matplotlib code that plots the C-alpha trace (Angstrom):
import matplotlib.pyplot as plt

x = [4.2, 1.1, -2.0, -4.8, -8.1, -8.1, -11.0, -12.3, -10.6, -7.4, -6.3, -7.3, -4.6, -3.9, -3.5, -2.6, -1.9, -0.1, -0.8, 1.9, 0.4, -2.9, -3.7, -6.6, -4.7, -3.8, -7.3, -8.9, -6.6, -7.2, -11.0, -11.2, -9.1, -10.9, -14.3, -13.0, -12.2, -8.4, -7.1, -5.4, -3.1, -2.8, 0.3, 0.5, 3.4, 1.3, -1.1, -4.0, -5.3, -5.9, -2.5, -2.3, -6.1, -6.5, -7.7, -6.2, -7.3, -6.4, -8.0, -11.7, -11.6, -11.1, -9.0, -8.3, -4.7, -6.0, -9.2, -9.9, -12.7, -13.8, -16.0, -18.9, -16.7, -14.5, -16.3, -13.6, -13.6, -17.4, -17.2, -14.8, -17.3, -20.1, -17.9, -17.1, -20.7, -19.6, -21.2, -23.9, -21.1, -19.5, -22.3, -22.0, -23.4, -26.7, -25.1, -21.6, -21.5, -18.2, -18.2, -15.1, -14.1, -11.8, -10.0, -8.9, -12.5, -14.3, -16.3, -19.8, -18.6, -16.1, -18.3, -18.5, -19.7, -18.8, -21.8, -23.6, -27.0, -29.0, -28.0, -25.8, -22.0, -20.7, -23.8, -24.0, -21.3, -22.2, -24.3, -21.8, -18.9, -20.9, -21.6, -18.4, -17.3, -13.7, -13.0, -13.4, -15.8, -12.9, -11.4, -14.7, -15.0, -11.5, -12.0, -14.9, -12.7, -9.9, -12.3, -13.5, -9.9, -9.2, -12.2, -10.7, -7.3, -6.6, -5.6, -4.0, -1.5, 1.9, 3.0, 0.7, 2.8, 5.9, 4.2, 3.3, -0.3, 0.6, 2.3, -0.7, -3.1, -1.0, -1.0, -4.8, -5.3, -5.5, -4.4, -2.6, -5.8, -7.8, -5.2, -5.3, -9.1, -10.1, -7.6, -5.3, -8.2, -9.2, -5.9, -3.9, -6.4, -6.6, -3.0, -1.1, 0.8, 0.3, -0.4, 3.2, 4.5, 1.8, 1.8, -0.7, -1.7, -2.7, -4.3, -6.3, -7.4, -8.7, -10.6, -11.9, -13.2, -14.3, -15.8, -16.3, -17.5, -20.9, -22.9, -22.6, -19.0, -17.6, -20.1, -18.1, -18.3, -16.5, -16.7, -19.1, -17.3, -13.6, -11.7, -10.6, -14.2, -14.2, -10.7, -9.8, -12.9, -15.2, -12.4, -11.3, -14.9, -15.1, -11.8, -12.8, -16.1, -14.3, -12.0, -8.8, -6.1, -5.1, -1.9, -1.1, 2.2, 3.8, 6.6, 7.8, 11.6, 12.0, 10.2, 11.9, 11.0, 12.1, 12.2, 9.4, 6.4, 6.4, 7.1, 8.3, 7.4, 9.6, 8.2, 9.6, 9.1, 7.4, 7.8, 4.7, 4.5, 2.4, 1.6, 1.2, 2.5, 1.2, 3.4, 0.8, 3.3, 4.9, 7.2, 10.5, 9.4, 8.4, 11.8, 13.6, 11.5, 11.7, 13.9, 16.5, 15.0, 11.4, 11.5, 13.6, 14.6, 13.7, 15.6, 12.7, 10.6, 13.1, 12.7, 9.0, 9.1, 6.8, 4.8, 3.7, 0.4, 0.1, -3.1, -4.0, -6.5, -8.3, -10.8, -12.9, -15.1, -18.1, -19.4, -17.5, -18.4, -21.9, -21.3, -19.6, -16.6, -15.2, -12.2, -10.2, -8.4, -6.1, -4.9, -2.5, -5.6, -6.7, -9.7, -11.4, -13.8, -16.0, -15.1, -17.0, -19.6, -17.2, -14.6, -17.1, -16.7, -19.7, -19.1, -17.6, -16.4, -13.5, -12.1, -9.6, -7.5, -6.1, -2.9, -1.6, 1.7, 3.1, 6.8, 7.6, 5.6, 5.8, 8.6, 7.5, 7.1, 3.6, 4.0, 4.8, 1.9, -0.4, 0.7, 0.1, -3.2, -5.3, -5.3, -6.2, -9.2, -10.3, -10.1, -12.1, -14.6, -15.7, -17.2, -13.8, -12.6, -14.3, -13.8, -11.3, -9.0, -9.2, -6.7, -4.4, -2.3, -0.9, -0.5, 2.2, 2.3, 5.7, 5.2, 1.4, 1.4, 3.6, 4.7, 2.6, 5.4, 5.8, 7.3, 6.1, 3.9, 6.8, 8.0, 4.8, 4.7, 1.7, 0.5, 2.5, 6.2, 8.7, 8.8, 5.8, 3.6, 4.7, 2.5, 2.5, -0.4, -0.6, -1.8, 1.7, 1.3, 0.0, -3.6, -3.9, -5.1, -3.2, -2.4, -5.9, -8.0, -9.5, -6.1, -5.3, -8.4, -8.1, -4.5, -5.8, -8.4, -5.8, -3.4, -6.2, -7.3, -3.7, -3.4, -6.7, -5.6, -2.3, -3.9, -6.5, -9.3, -12.5, -13.0, -16.3, -18.6, -19.9, -16.5, -15.6, -18.8, -17.3, -15.3, -18.6, -19.8, -16.6]
y = [-27.3, -25.7, -26.8, -24.4, -25.3, -28.3, -30.0, -33.3, -36.3, -36.4, -33.6, -34.4, -35.6, -34.2, -30.6, -29.0, -25.3, -23.7, -20.1, -18.4, -15.6, -15.3, -11.6, -10.6, -11.4, -14.9, -15.7, -14.5, -16.6, -19.7, -19.2, -18.6, -21.7, -23.9, -22.8, -23.8, -27.3, -27.0, -28.5, -25.7, -25.3, -21.8, -21.0, -18.0, -17.2, -15.2, -16.8, -15.2, -14.3, -10.8, -9.4, -5.7, -5.4, -7.2, -6.9, -7.6, -7.6, -4.7, -5.4, -5.7, -4.1, -5.6, -3.1, -2.8, -2.1, 0.8, 2.1, 0.7, 1.8, 0.9, 2.5, 1.3, 1.2, -1.4, -4.2, -6.8, -6.2, -6.3, -9.6, -10.8, -9.6, -11.5, -14.6, -14.8, -13.8, -10.6, -7.9, -7.1, -6.4, -3.7, -1.8, 1.2, 4.6, 5.2, 8.2, 9.8, 12.2, 13.3, 15.9, 18.1, 20.3, 23.2, 24.5, 27.6, 28.9, 30.3, 28.0, 27.6, 27.9, 25.0, 22.3, 21.6, 18.5, 16.6, 14.7, 13.6, 14.1, 11.5, 13.1, 11.8, 12.3, 15.0, 16.8, 14.5, 16.6, 19.9, 21.3, 20.0, 21.7, 24.9, 25.2, 23.7, 26.4, 25.5, 26.7, 30.1, 30.7, 30.9, 27.7, 25.9, 26.9, 25.8, 22.4, 21.7, 22.4, 20.2, 17.4, 17.5, 17.4, 14.5, 12.6, 13.0, 11.3, 7.9, 5.6, 3.2, 6.0, 5.0, 8.6, 9.3, 7.3, 9.4, 12.6, 13.7, 14.6, 17.8, 19.3, 18.3, 20.0, 23.2, 23.2, 22.9, 26.0, 24.3, 26.5, 25.2, 25.6, 23.6, 20.8, 20.8, 21.1, 18.7, 16.8, 15.8, 15.3, 12.4, 11.5, 11.2, 8.7, 6.6, 6.9, 7.4, 10.2, 14.0, 15.1, 16.2, 12.7, 10.7, 9.2, 10.9, 7.5, 6.3, 9.5, 9.8, 6.2, 7.0, 10.2, 8.9, 5.7, 7.0, 10.3, 10.5, 7.0, 6.6, 8.7, 6.2, 5.1, 7.0, 6.0, 4.9, 1.5, 0.3, -2.6, -2.2, -5.2, -5.8, -6.5, -9.8, -11.0, -10.4, -11.2, -13.9, -15.6, -15.5, -16.0, -19.2, -20.4, -19.8, -21.5, -24.5, -24.8, -24.6, -27.5, -25.4, -26.7, -23.6, -23.5, -20.5, -20.0, -21.6, -19.7, -20.7, -20.9, -21.7, -22.4, -24.4, -26.2, -29.6, -28.1, -30.4, -28.3, -29.5, -27.2, -27.8, -25.4, -25.9, -25.1, -26.2, -30.0, -30.5, -30.1, -29.5, -30.5, -28.4, -27.8, -24.1, -21.7, -18.2, -15.9, -13.5, -11.8, -8.3, -7.4, -7.8, -11.2, -12.2, -11.1, -13.3, -16.4, -16.0, -18.6, -17.4, -16.4, -16.0, -12.3, -10.5, -7.8, -9.1, -6.1, -3.9, -5.4, -3.8, -0.5, -0.4, 1.9, 1.7, 4.3, 4.2, 4.8, 5.8, 5.1, 7.0, 5.4, 7.4, 6.2, 8.9, 8.5, 10.0, 10.6, 13.4, 12.8, 12.6, 11.3, 8.1, 9.9, 13.2, 14.6, 17.6, 20.5, 23.0, 20.3, 17.4, 15.2, 13.7, 11.3, 10.3, 7.3, 6.2, 2.6, 2.4, -0.3, -2.3, -2.6, -3.7, -0.6, -0.3, 3.1, 6.2, 6.5, 5.2, 7.2, 6.0, 8.6, 7.4, 9.3, 8.6, 10.0, 9.5, 9.4, 12.2, 10.7, 6.9, 6.6, 9.4, 8.3, 7.8, 10.6, 13.1, 11.9, 12.3, 15.8, 16.6, 14.9, 15.3, 19.1, 18.9, 16.7, 19.2, 22.0, 19.9, 18.5, 20.9, 18.0, 16.5, 19.5, 18.2, 14.5, 12.3, 10.1, 6.5, 5.1, 6.5, 4.2, 4.0, 1.3, 1.7, 0.2, 1.2, -0.5, -0.1, 0.5, 0.7, 4.3, 5.4, 7.6, 8.5, 5.6, 2.9, 1.5, 0.0, -1.7, -3.6, -7.1, -8.9, -12.3, -14.7, -15.0, -16.5, -19.7, -21.9, -22.5, -19.6, -16.5, -13.3, -11.6, -8.6, -5.1, -4.0, -6.0, -4.6, -4.1, -0.5, 0.4, 1.9, -0.2, -0.8, -3.8, -3.6, -3.9, -6.9, -8.8, -7.9, -9.3, -12.5, -12.9, -12.3, -14.8, -17.4, -16.7, -17.3, -20.5, -21.8, -21.1, -22.8, -25.9, -26.1, -25.6, -23.7, -20.3, -20.5, -17.7, -17.0, -16.3, -13.1, -11.2, -8.1, -7.5, -7.1, -4.7, -2.6]
z = [-2.0, -0.5, -2.2, -3.2, -4.9, -7.1, -9.0, -7.8, -9.4, -11.5, -13.7, -17.3, -19.6, -23.0, -24.1, -20.9, -20.1, -17.2, -16.2, -14.1, -12.0, -10.3, -10.8, -13.0, -16.2, -15.0, -13.6, -16.8, -18.9, -16.8, -16.8, -20.6, -21.3, -18.9, -20.4, -23.8, -22.4, -21.9, -18.6, -16.8, -13.8, -12.3, -10.2, -7.8, -5.5, -3.1, -0.6, -2.5, -5.9, -7.2, -8.0, -7.1, -6.4, -3.1, 0.5, 3.9, 7.5, 9.9, 13.3, 12.7, 9.3, 5.8, 3.9, 0.2, -0.6, -2.8, -4.3, -7.7, -10.0, -13.5, -16.2, -18.1, -21.2, -19.4, -21.1, -20.4, -16.7, -16.7, -18.4, -15.7, -13.0, -14.7, -15.0, -11.3, -10.4, -8.8, -10.9, -8.3, -5.8, -7.9, -9.5, -11.9, -11.4, -13.1, -14.7, -14.5, -11.6, -10.1, -7.3, -7.5, -4.5, -5.2, -2.1, -4.0, -4.0, -1.0, 1.2, -0.1, -3.7, -3.8, -5.2, -9.0, -10.7, -13.9, -15.0, -18.1, -19.5, -21.5, -24.8, -27.7, -27.7, -27.3, -26.1, -23.1, -21.4, -22.8, -19.9, -17.3, -19.0, -19.6, -15.9, -14.5, -12.0, -11.8, -15.4, -16.9, -19.7, -22.2, -20.9, -21.2, -24.8, -25.5, -23.8, -26.2, -29.2, -27.8, -27.2, -30.8, -32.0, -29.7, -31.1, -34.5, -33.6, -35.1, -32.3, -34.8, -35.7, -34.1, -34.2, -31.3, -29.0, -29.7, -28.4, -24.9, -24.0, -22.3, -25.4, -27.5, -25.0, -25.0, -28.8, -28.7, -26.5, -23.1, -20.2, -17.2, -15.2, -17.7, -17.5, -13.7, -13.3, -16.1, -18.1, -15.2, -12.9, -15.1, -16.6, -13.3, -12.0, -15.2, -16.5, -13.3, -14.9, -15.5, -19.0, -19.7, -18.9, -20.6, -24.1, -26.3, -27.7, -24.2, -23.2, -26.4, -25.9, -22.4, -23.3, -26.7, -25.2, -21.8, -22.7, -26.4, -27.5, -25.9, -23.5, -20.7, -21.3, -18.3, -15.7, -12.7, -10.9, -7.8, -5.4, -2.5, -0.9, -0.3, -3.5, -2.1, -2.2, -6.0, -7.1, -4.6, -3.1, -6.1, -8.5, -6.7, -6.7, -10.4, -11.1, -9.0, -10.8, -14.2, -13.2, -12.9, -10.5, -8.5, -6.4, -4.3, -2.3, -5.3, -7.0, -10.4, -10.6, -14.3, -17.6, -20.3, -23.6, -24.9, -28.4, -29.5, -28.3, -24.7, -21.8, -18.3, -15.4, -12.3, -8.9, -5.5, -5.3, -8.6, -12.4, -14.4, -18.1, -20.5, -24.1, -23.5, -20.8, -20.1, -18.1, -16.5, -14.2, -14.0, -16.9, -14.9, -13.6, -17.1, -18.4, -15.8, -16.7, -20.5, -22.2, -24.7, -28.0, -26.9, -27.7, -30.3, -27.7, -24.2, -22.7, -23.8, -21.0, -18.5, -20.3, -19.4, -16.4, -13.3, -11.4, -7.8, -6.1, -2.5, -0.5, 2.7, 5.0, 7.7, 10.2, 12.0, 15.1, 13.2, 9.7, 7.9, 4.3, 3.0, -0.5, -1.8, -3.2, -4.5, -6.3, -5.1, -6.6, -4.9, -2.5, -2.4, -2.0, -5.3, -4.9, -1.6, -1.2, 1.6, 2.5, 5.7, 4.8, 2.6, 5.3, 8.0, 10.1, 12.4, 14.0, 12.5, 9.0, 7.0, 4.1, 1.6, -0.4, -3.7, -4.6, -8.0, -9.5, -5.9, -6.8, -4.3, -1.5, -1.8, 0.8, 3.1, 6.8, 8.0, 10.5, 7.7, 5.6, 8.6, 9.2, 5.5, 4.9, 8.0, 7.8, 4.1, 4.9, 7.5, 4.9, 2.4, 4.9, 7.6, 9.7, 10.0, 12.0, 15.2, 14.6, 16.3, 14.2, 15.4, 12.9, 10.2, 8.0, 4.5, 1.8, -0.8, -4.2, -5.6, -8.9, -9.1, -12.9, -15.8, -16.6, -19.6, -21.0, -24.7, -26.5, -24.2, -26.9, -28.8, -25.7, -24.9, -26.4, -27.7, -26.2, -28.5, -28.2, -30.7, -28.6, -29.8, -26.8, -24.7, -24.2, -22.2, -20.3, -18.0, -18.0, -19.3, -22.6, -25.8, -25.1, -26.1, -22.6, -19.8, -16.7, -15.5, -14.4, -17.9, -19.5, -17.3, -18.2, -21.9, -21.9, -20.4, -23.1, -25.8, -24.3, -24.0, -27.6, -28.8, -26.9, -28.2, -31.8, -31.3, -29.7, -32.4, -30.0, -31.2, -29.8, -27.8, -28.9, -25.5, -23.9, -25.6, -25.9, -24.4, -27.6, -29.5, -26.8, -26.9]

ax = plt.figure().add_subplot(projection="3d")
ax.plot(x, y, z, "-o")
ax.set_aspect("equal")
plt.show()
């Protein structure tokens, strides 16, 4: 068994918890429990922490597997960043500002911006929408009316999850162009689905919380360092300081109960005993580890679909993009980020393209993707036309997120199971959020809260301050 980070001295005896999975959900669970005084062992099968938000080396560069962002309204993920002392490494914009380039417009007229003013909701976006060049005047007016209707939806209404967002938008006067240039521009990046394939409940949650709850809610933040610095290196440091025993390269083979409230977690070469076990792993892995009777309908976990994200990485010999990021219309390109400084590149520029809803491209050969995306970047960025490409590669996450389809809400379980002492965590559980870093952290907090209640431990007030901020 390969040892990871362990605290000095023996593991404390008594009420012990085992967390299976070292992604954001698992790390959050372990930190919250340890901060409440519960001895914790964290087990991760990979050689690193961070789950699907991680970094790796490629030559002299440190590369993220994909571009991840968060919003000011992501209060749980911001809590996580504070907890691992990484907030300064992933700052937020002072004010929402998204450059949007539309290739369907003539050069010189392609740039539009979605940005907010320092005004109360919904006036904070009024000027931006009124001058957004990628929508007609009529579309801009209809967008405002749809936004007000969206604001009036009750997110607690289960009927919302039975409808698709695209049909709702059409019923509220949104043209195909408005869907493309606004609703899907945001929705594809946050939901990993186009409006017609997305649950109205999840879409309404995204837009109500991100754009219609607080003027600054949609301000964008992203890591200015490799994600591994935050989700692995700083997370390990925080876990060690909290006294968590962390084991990587340690795959759990079975989880079982003695029927009297004690749990056994089997890994190669060792059996760990625990009073509480949290399965913070993908839904299919959780399904395979669940003991009989833990859920009324465990097969529902297998009905939660998955959706891929493709990431295209291009290293140029010179600077071709003068802003930190932009979104594109009229092109296969969706969102482009400058990762030069974060990756450690010293000469030239490194751009990362984040391509959600990538079902049709996820298995395309690199050569095909190169032929598709390099000309598109030259169309979007005139300086790229004379630049040499020093490297081109792709990263593929075939099960990047759960598919946010209508009806998925009834499939997502909460943290407690029917087996006393066994809990679930993960972005796919019933957090009310789509599959985001925010959802993962929220699930970890919910699981930790459930464990503390079952173990009779007090809930430390300072641990869950983000809930009051939400």
